[in-house]
C-alpha positions, -999 to +999 in steps of 0.1 A: -186+042-173-194+058-207-203+094-216-228+102-244-229+135-261-250+128-292-287+119-297-296+128-261-324+150-249-314+185-237-321+175-201-297+146-202-270+167-218-269+188-186-251+160-167-234+126-167-253+096-180-242+062-168-255+035-191-237+001-192-224-010-225-237-042-239-257-049-208-227-052-185-232-040-149-214-008-138-198-008-104-201+028-091-167+035-076-171+072-067-181+079-031-195+114-040-219+126-068-216+162-078-236+180-105-263+161-124-259+124-129-283+099-145-283+062-139-297+035-162-292-002-168-274-022-140-256-003-113-236-020-085-229-003-052-203-016-027-199+016-006-221+044+006-226+070-022-233+106-012-252+130-035-237+164-027-258+195-019-270+211-052-265+178-071-292+157-086-292+119-091-318+108-116-326+070-120-344+060-153-371+034-157-359-002-156-327+005-138-314-022-114-293-011-085-276-040-067-262-031-033-235-049-013-248-060+021-234-042+051-244-015+076-243+020+060-240+009+024-265+027+002-274+063-009-271+094+012-288+123-006-279+159+004-291+172-029-320+158-049-331+123-058-354+115-087-365+078-092-386+076-123-397+039-126-428+029-145-454+001-140-436-022-164-401-009-159-396-005-122-364+008-106-351-019-082-328-017-052-319-052-043-292-067-019-265-089-033-272-115-006-307-128+001-328-114+030-325-144+053-287-138+057-296-110+082-268-089+067-288-060+052-278-030+032-284+005+047-310+020+025-317+054+010-312+084+033-328+116+022-317+150+036-313+183+018-339+205+036-377+209+032-374+221-005-351+194-018-379+181-041-372+144-037-395+123-059-395+085-059-420+065-081-422+031-096-396+012-076-389-018-055-367-017-024-359-051-008-339-063+022-328-028+036-323-018+072-343+013+064-356+015+029-361+053+028-352+076+057-362+112+057-345+137+081-356+174+080-367+171+044-398+161+024-404+135-003-432+122-025-431+084-026-455+067-050-462+033-067-434+016-048-428-017-031-410-023+002-403-059+009-384-078+036-370-046+052-364-040+088-383-007+083-397+004+049-400+042+055-387+062+084-395+099+089-375+118+115-371+153+128-397+175+111-397+155+079-428+151+057-434+118+038-463+117+014-467+080+005-492+070-022-502+036-036-473+017-022-471-020-011-454-030+021-449-067+023-431-088+050-414-059+067-406-058+104-421-023+103-437-008+072-432+028+083-421+047+114-428+084+118-413+101+149-395+131+163-421+156+150-423+142+115-454+139+095-466+109+075-494+110+050-504+076+036-529+071+008-540+039-009-512+019+006-513-019+012-496-035+041-495-073+041-478-101+061-468-076+088-440-090+109-442-064+137-460-031+130-475-018+098-472+020+105-459+035+138-464+071+150-442+081+179-428+111+198-449+140+185-455+126+150-485+136+129-501+106+111-528+107+085-540+076+066-568+072+040-578+044+018-551+020+032-554-018+038-537-039+065-539-077+064-523-107+080-497-103+107-493-086+140-502-049+145-516-027+117-511+007+133-494+017+165-497+053+177-481+069+207-484+106+200-503+136+213-503+151+178-532+146+155-538+110+144-563+103+117-572+070+100-600+071+074-615+048+048-591+019+056-595-018+062-579-041+088-582-079+083-568-109+101-544-091+124-534-097+160-543-061+166-557-036+140-549-003+157-532+004+191-535+040+201-521+054+233-526+089+249-543+103+218-561+136+223-596+145+212-584+157+178-575+121+168-601+102+147-606+067+134-635+068+109-652+050+080-630+019+085-636-018+084-623-043+109-628-080+103-615-112+118-589-095+141-578-105+176-583-070+188-596-045+162-587-013+182-569-011+216-573+024+231-552+027+262-536+051+287-555+084+288-567+080+252-596+102+239-597+091+203-630+093+184-642+061+166-670+068+142-689+054+112-669+021+111-678-016+109-665-043+132-672-078+122-661-112+137-633-099+159-625-115+192-626-080+207-637-051+185-629-022+207-608-027+239-606+005+260-583+005+290-565+025+317-582+059+322-593+063+286-624+082+274-630+077+236-661+088+219-676+058+201-705+067+178-723+056+146-706+023+143-718-012+135-706-041+157-716-075+144-707-111+154-678-101+177-670-121+208-668-088+227-678-056+209-668-029+234-647-038+265-641-010+291-615-016+317-598+003+345-617+036+348-624+040+311-653+064+307-664+062+271-693+078+254-712+051+234-738+067+212-758+058+181-741+025+175-756-008+163-748-040+182-761-072+166-753-109+171-724-102+194-717-126+224-711-095+246-720-061+233-706-039+261-685-052+290-677-029+319-651-035+347-628-019+372-648+013+380-655+024+344-685+046+339-696+050+303-726+069+289-746+046+267-773+064+247-793+061+215-780+027+205-796-004+189-790-037+207-804-066+187-800-104+192-768-102+212-762-130+238-756-102+264-762-065+258-744-050+288-724-070+313-708-057+345-679-077+358-667-085+394-646-053+399-673-028+388-681-014+422-688+022+431-694+009+466-658-001+469-647+032+454-668+051+480-656+031+510-620+025+500-613+049+471-588+051+443-586+088+434-550+088+447-542+059+425-553+078+394-529+107+403-501+083+409-507+066+375-507+100+358-472+107+371-459+071+366-471+068+330-460+104+320-495+111+305-494+135+276-531+139+277-532+163+307-568+173+304-581+138+304-556+126+330-565+153+356-602+156+353-623+142+381-649+116+371-679+109+394-682+073+405-720+071+408-726+033+414-748+033+383-742+030+346-761+055+325-777+035+297-809+054+293-826+059+259-815+027+241-834+001+220-828-033+237-843-056+212-861-089+219-855-102+254-873-134+264-861-131+300-874-096+306-890-095+342-913-064+345-919-073+382-883-072+392-875-045+366-847-065+350-837-075+315-823-109+307-795-095+286-783-070+312-760-084+339-755-062+369-757-059+407-793-069+406-783-104+396-750-110+414-730-098+444-721-085+469-685-096+464-653-098+484-619-086+471-586-102+480-565-080+502-596-062+517-605-086+544-641-099+549-658-067+538-684-072+510-691-047+483-721-042+460-718-044+423-731-014+404-764-014+386-774-003+351-800+024+345-818+013+313-848+035+318-864+057+290-862+026+269-868+031+231-894+006+218-882+005+182-848+007+165-832+042+166-830+053+130-799+075+135-779+045+148-752+030+127-726+042+101-735+073+080-726+078+043-715+054+017-694+022+016-671+017+045-634+014+040-633+024+004-635+061+003-668+059-016-698+081-008-733+081-020 
């Protein structure tokens, strides 16, 4: 370690500057940093280093930090951390051993309170258990890369992470926000997702804008009753784009693009998320709504999906001012779900609305499942109390009045049926295993007040989807 006192800026003169002589790496052998310290060149860590309260560690552009592998080895910052990498001179934090050894280094742990002023920009973190962890503090994280980490960013206990223009590649989890933390992600790219791109759990607040998720398992997983917002983002070639559970009515997915996913959005377990102004194209299932959920689905475009909207197990969605075109099944309804379908354009789908075998208000009336709903509320510990406890009428009819149904060669005016609507007029009654020989009628779809030309208000509003652009 060398000390410089001449030809340095006034700022650097305030503390210790570590700059390896003749390019030789410096092994940092002090477990604690006090005062102001600046790192540059090549630094090697073989133990956990603690930045004390009131101290500042500044890392200059182009610095390489090599970290010995092992649990807990890394940086713990109780004071302030400034990482000042640049586009062509990034700061790197790399393990001594390659990622596939499964012996990772600990990562960077940020504490120091909400006014610590942590700022990390222009860096690459690779092979960490948790790349950056925030606990009861805040940090601005920009222009960084998180690669091959178990978790890239973790926000805990009332922390706030503002993450801008970062790349997450090949991590088990890109980011996890929980325990009342807040995560704000802008212009981030998450690729080759091993498990989850971004997770919101246990009261976390999650806001995303202008992000992209591609290739891998699940883009976003949210289990929080706090506000959840995803805007102007794209989801491509994932097993699941977004999984959202128990979200309240203040949660929104808007102006997003979903293409070539297994399931674009799974809304499950008392979920009331709003899905608006988005495009779903060539997904196996665009929007899968399950288990007592009631999302509002409006002003979207569903095109060339195997199933556009699938409603299952008492899911009572509002489907309004959407465009359904060239889907195999536009809307599928099953297990006593009663959506309101109004003001939509259905055009050249193989089937516009399909009721399945277990869509029977007759069974509900004669056997009933209101007690089952109450038991599920308790068993699942629903956080969405309003939605979980409201009583939904089970009318034996699906309200699909006021829609444009498009060309239908099998329309039968005498029978009052449409070829692309499949309901109790065309099949049933049915028997259910465990209920003896009793037969139950399948519900019917009320498609009266038909609109004879496409509804002009239907479909996404505004400018380009998934880019943040507006006209």
